[in-house]
C-alpha beads as a LAMMPS data file, in Angstrom:
LAMMPS data file: protein, C-alpha beads

189 atoms
188 bonds

1 atom types
1 bond types

-500.0 500.0 xlo xhi
-500.0 500.0 ylo yhi
-500.0 500.0 zlo zhi

Masses

1 110.0

Atoms # bond

1 1 1 81.760 -149.915 -240.450
2 1 1 85.408 -149.460 -239.540
3 1 1 86.423 -148.093 -236.156
4 1 1 87.263 -144.621 -237.498
5 1 1 83.711 -144.182 -238.796
6 1 1 82.318 -145.614 -235.593
7 1 1 84.187 -143.064 -233.457
8 1 1 83.540 -140.154 -235.802
9 1 1 79.773 -140.683 -235.672
10 1 1 79.695 -139.776 -231.976
11 1 1 82.333 -137.041 -232.315
12 1 1 80.406 -135.578 -235.261
13 1 1 77.201 -135.471 -233.239
14 1 1 79.020 -133.481 -230.529
15 1 1 80.549 -131.052 -233.047
16 1 1 77.194 -130.828 -234.845
17 1 1 75.636 -129.741 -231.557
18 1 1 78.345 -127.075 -231.249
19 1 1 77.495 -125.722 -234.717
20 1 1 73.779 -125.838 -233.927
21 1 1 74.395 -124.005 -230.654
22 1 1 76.299 -121.231 -232.424
23 1 1 73.697 -120.898 -235.177
24 1 1 70.807 -120.819 -232.709
25 1 1 72.607 -118.188 -230.655
26 1 1 73.269 -115.990 -233.671
27 1 1 69.664 -116.406 -234.852
28 1 1 68.484 -115.391 -231.372
29 1 1 70.719 -112.305 -231.467
30 1 1 69.116 -111.270 -234.757
31 1 1 65.517 -112.177 -233.925
32 1 1 65.114 -110.582 -230.516
33 1 1 64.084 -106.950 -230.870
34 1 1 64.944 -106.256 -227.224
35 1 1 68.320 -107.902 -227.587
36 1 1 71.341 -106.697 -225.769
37 1 1 73.919 -104.659 -227.657
38 1 1 76.213 -106.849 -229.770
39 1 1 79.995 -106.683 -229.544
40 1 1 82.064 -106.981 -232.707
41 1 1 84.961 -108.856 -231.061
42 1 1 82.539 -111.397 -229.636
43 1 1 81.014 -111.842 -233.098
44 1 1 84.484 -112.435 -234.570
45 1 1 85.121 -115.245 -232.082
46 1 1 81.739 -116.764 -232.896
47 1 1 82.661 -116.633 -236.601
48 1 1 86.046 -118.191 -235.905
49 1 1 84.617 -121.047 -233.852
50 1 1 81.917 -121.726 -236.442
51 1 1 84.655 -122.196 -239.027
52 1 1 86.816 -124.159 -236.584
53 1 1 83.905 -126.568 -236.093
54 1 1 83.389 -126.971 -239.840
55 1 1 87.081 -127.425 -240.484
56 1 1 87.426 -129.864 -237.564
57 1 1 85.473 -132.477 -239.524
58 1 1 87.773 -132.014 -242.507
59 1 1 90.924 -132.176 -240.404
60 1 1 89.834 -135.234 -238.461
61 1 1 89.601 -137.276 -241.655
62 1 1 93.361 -137.687 -241.265
63 1 1 92.599 -140.103 -238.423
64 1 1 91.165 -142.521 -240.982
65 1 1 94.771 -143.576 -241.656
66 1 1 95.383 -144.590 -238.048
67 1 1 95.961 -148.326 -238.205
68 1 1 95.266 -149.282 -234.625
69 1 1 92.824 -147.427 -232.429
70 1 1 93.274 -147.449 -228.681
71 1 1 90.877 -146.495 -225.949
72 1 1 93.047 -143.435 -225.239
73 1 1 92.764 -142.236 -228.833
74 1 1 89.009 -142.811 -228.768
75 1 1 88.666 -140.746 -225.576
76 1 1 91.014 -138.073 -226.930
77 1 1 88.950 -137.572 -230.110
78 1 1 85.729 -137.347 -228.109
79 1 1 87.243 -134.902 -225.601
80 1 1 88.519 -132.792 -228.498
81 1 1 84.945 -132.605 -229.809
82 1 1 83.606 -131.837 -226.318
83 1 1 86.181 -129.070 -225.930
84 1 1 85.002 -127.529 -229.194
85 1 1 81.409 -127.696 -227.958
86 1 1 82.291 -126.060 -224.620
87 1 1 84.025 -123.164 -226.370
88 1 1 80.951 -122.618 -228.534
89 1 1 78.662 -122.827 -225.509
90 1 1 80.841 -120.313 -223.676
91 1 1 80.619 -117.894 -226.604
92 1 1 76.853 -118.102 -226.975
93 1 1 75.130 -118.280 -223.590
94 1 1 71.492 -119.265 -223.189
95 1 1 70.942 -115.821 -221.659
96 1 1 73.074 -112.879 -220.649
97 1 1 71.631 -112.901 -217.171
98 1 1 72.648 -109.734 -215.382
99 1 1 75.168 -108.569 -217.970
100 1 1 74.397 -105.256 -219.657
101 1 1 75.497 -106.399 -223.119
102 1 1 77.615 -108.929 -225.004
103 1 1 80.785 -106.944 -224.378
104 1 1 80.328 -107.197 -220.610
105 1 1 79.553 -110.910 -220.903
106 1 1 82.560 -111.526 -223.169
107 1 1 85.036 -109.889 -220.808
108 1 1 83.520 -111.515 -217.738
109 1 1 84.039 -114.948 -219.311
110 1 1 87.330 -114.263 -221.064
111 1 1 89.422 -116.392 -218.706
112 1 1 87.171 -119.391 -219.213
113 1 1 87.054 -118.796 -222.963
114 1 1 90.797 -118.404 -223.406
115 1 1 91.574 -121.222 -220.994
116 1 1 89.448 -123.504 -223.170
117 1 1 91.031 -122.095 -226.335
118 1 1 94.495 -122.784 -224.907
119 1 1 93.476 -126.390 -224.256
120 1 1 92.039 -126.538 -227.795
121 1 1 95.365 -125.359 -229.205
122 1 1 97.209 -128.082 -227.282
123 1 1 94.690 -130.694 -228.411
124 1 1 95.251 -129.546 -231.994
125 1 1 98.988 -130.163 -231.686
126 1 1 98.455 -133.593 -230.116
127 1 1 95.860 -134.409 -232.768
128 1 1 98.306 -133.535 -235.543
129 1 1 100.956 -135.751 -233.952
130 1 1 98.448 -138.587 -233.569
131 1 1 97.957 -138.642 -237.332
132 1 1 101.560 -139.752 -237.711
133 1 1 105.035 -138.368 -238.132
134 1 1 104.608 -137.936 -241.888
135 1 1 101.500 -135.827 -241.349
136 1 1 103.108 -133.748 -238.613
137 1 1 106.187 -132.986 -240.695
138 1 1 104.083 -132.281 -243.790
139 1 1 102.502 -129.331 -241.974
140 1 1 105.852 -127.544 -242.063
141 1 1 107.188 -124.584 -240.130
142 1 1 104.076 -122.369 -240.607
143 1 1 102.095 -124.788 -238.449
144 1 1 104.669 -124.825 -235.637
145 1 1 104.973 -121.043 -235.667
146 1 1 101.189 -120.837 -235.659
147 1 1 100.877 -123.081 -232.609
148 1 1 103.481 -121.045 -230.703
149 1 1 102.007 -117.656 -231.649
150 1 1 98.453 -118.830 -231.060
151 1 1 99.364 -120.039 -227.590
152 1 1 101.153 -116.786 -226.742
153 1 1 98.234 -114.671 -228.021
154 1 1 95.770 -116.741 -226.011
155 1 1 97.760 -116.027 -222.864
156 1 1 97.752 -112.297 -223.693
157 1 1 93.977 -112.370 -224.242
158 1 1 93.534 -114.310 -220.997
159 1 1 95.011 -111.391 -219.082
160 1 1 93.987 -108.383 -221.179
161 1 1 90.773 -106.373 -220.814
162 1 1 91.520 -104.197 -223.850
163 1 1 88.974 -104.358 -226.646
164 1 1 91.648 -103.398 -229.186
165 1 1 93.914 -106.228 -228.060
166 1 1 91.064 -108.740 -228.198
167 1 1 89.929 -107.486 -231.612
168 1 1 93.435 -107.719 -233.028
169 1 1 93.878 -111.234 -231.644
170 1 1 90.539 -112.374 -233.081
171 1 1 91.470 -111.024 -236.523
172 1 1 94.884 -112.725 -236.316
173 1 1 93.235 -116.022 -235.369
174 1 1 90.865 -115.816 -238.333
175 1 1 93.749 -115.033 -240.707
176 1 1 95.746 -117.914 -239.189
177 1 1 92.867 -120.351 -239.640
178 1 1 92.413 -119.380 -243.272
179 1 1 96.142 -119.566 -243.970
180 1 1 96.608 -122.987 -242.374
181 1 1 93.470 -124.370 -243.970
182 1 1 94.560 -123.480 -247.469
183 1 1 98.247 -124.293 -246.973
184 1 1 97.769 -127.720 -245.484
185 1 1 94.270 -128.975 -246.067
186 1 1 93.240 -127.855 -249.535
187 1 1 92.831 -131.437 -250.733
188 1 1 92.323 -134.657 -248.849
189 1 1 95.221 -137.079 -249.117

Bonds

1 1 1 2
2 1 2 3
3 1 3 4
4 1 4 5
5 1 5 6
6 1 6 7
7 1 7 8
8 1 8 9
9 1 9 10
10 1 10 11
11 1 11 12
12 1 12 13
13 1 13 14
14 1 14 15
15 1 15 16
16 1 16 17
17 1 17 18
18 1 18 19
19 1 19 20
20 1 20 21
21 1 21 22
22 1 22 23
23 1 23 24
24 1 24 25
25 1 25 26
26 1 26 27
27 1 27 28
28 1 28 29
29 1 29 30
30 1 30 31
31 1 31 32
32 1 32 33
33 1 33 34
34 1 34 35
35 1 35 36
36 1 36 37
37 1 37 38
38 1 38 39
39 1 39 40
40 1 40 41
41 1 41 42
42 1 42 43
43 1 43 44
44 1 44 45
45 1 45 46
46 1 46 47
47 1 47 48
48 1 48 49
49 1 49 50
50 1 50 51
51 1 51 52
52 1 52 53
53 1 53 54
54 1 54 55
55 1 55 56
56 1 56 57
57 1 57 58
58 1 58 59
59 1 59 60
60 1 60 61
61 1 61 62
62 1 62 63
63 1 63 64
64 1 64 65
65 1 65 66
66 1 66 67
67 1 67 68
68 1 68 69
69 1 69 70
70 1 70 71
71 1 71 72
72 1 72 73
73 1 73 74
74 1 74 75
75 1 75 76
76 1 76 77
77 1 77 78
78 1 78 79
79 1 79 80
80 1 80 81
81 1 81 82
82 1 82 83
83 1 83 84
84 1 84 85
85 1 85 86
86 1 86 87
87 1 87 88
88 1 88 89
89 1 89 90
90 1 90 91
91 1 91 92
92 1 92 93
93 1 93 94
94 1 94 95
95 1 95 96
96 1 96 97
97 1 97 98
98 1 98 99
99 1 99 100
100 1 100 101
101 1 101 102
102 1 102 103
103 1 103 104
104 1 104 105
105 1 105 106
106 1 106 107
107 1 107 108
108 1 108 109
109 1 109 110
110 1 110 111
111 1 111 112
112 1 112 113
113 1 113 114
114 1 114 115
115 1 115 116
116 1 116 117
117 1 117 118
118 1 118 119
119 1 119 120
120 1 120 121
121 1 121 122
122 1 122 123
123 1 123 124
124 1 124 125
125 1 125 126
126 1 126 127
127 1 127 128
128 1 128 129
129 1 129 130
130 1 130 131
131 1 131 132
132 1 132 133
133 1 133 134
134 1 134 135
135 1 135 136
136 1 136 137
137 1 137 138
138 1 138 139
139 1 139 140
140 1 140 141
141 1 141 142
142 1 142 143
143 1 143 144
144 1 144 145
145 1 145 146
146 1 146 147
147 1 147 148
148 1 148 149
149 1 149 150
150 1 150 151
151 1 151 152
152 1 152 153
153 1 153 154
154 1 154 155
155 1 155 156
156 1 156 157
157 1 157 158
158 1 158 159
159 1 159 160
160 1 160 161
161 1 161 162
162 1 162 163
163 1 163 164
164 1 164 165
165 1 165 166
166 1 166 167
167 1 167 168
168 1 168 169
169 1 169 170
170 1 170 171
171 1 171 172
172 1 172 173
173 1 173 174
174 1 174 175
175 1 175 176
176 1 176 177
177 1 177 178
178 1 178 179
179 1 179 180
180 1 180 181
181 1 181 182
182 1 182 183
183 1 183 184
184 1 184 185
185 1 185 186
186 1 186 187
187 1 187 188
188 1 188 189
């Protein structure tokens, strides 16, 4: 087993737990007859992070071309996976506790959520650079614009308590993810 596969086994377990956490949370939302009222914006973010987790595995295959692994790269990849898990855990709590519904929970945790998403966006940029200059330049200007806009929108969401603003941002993030996925990662190179 080469080092890439060795590292990705542990990272994949962490991201697999993130996907399992999201799926269990959604199943719980559907199964519980006394459930709290759902919030469409919250559900959009859950959908986005589910797809982010699935796509993460695809994107990380680019690290298979890294010739020499360092301890720092190993830790970075694992922290990237942990960050993805924490975002998913933040979106789907074990219980709502004293919150009236998912909307109240979502807005009470928005700073944590968008702080983690901001870190995730930075990790994404570093991850792309780690895969080499050729990879980074192959992403083209749409990727760089996406990183800048994504970061700005995260900061807006961090501060805003408007459901319309959060809904619009979630829809833009989903569109961005789809666009970047099909522009840059349609086939494995």
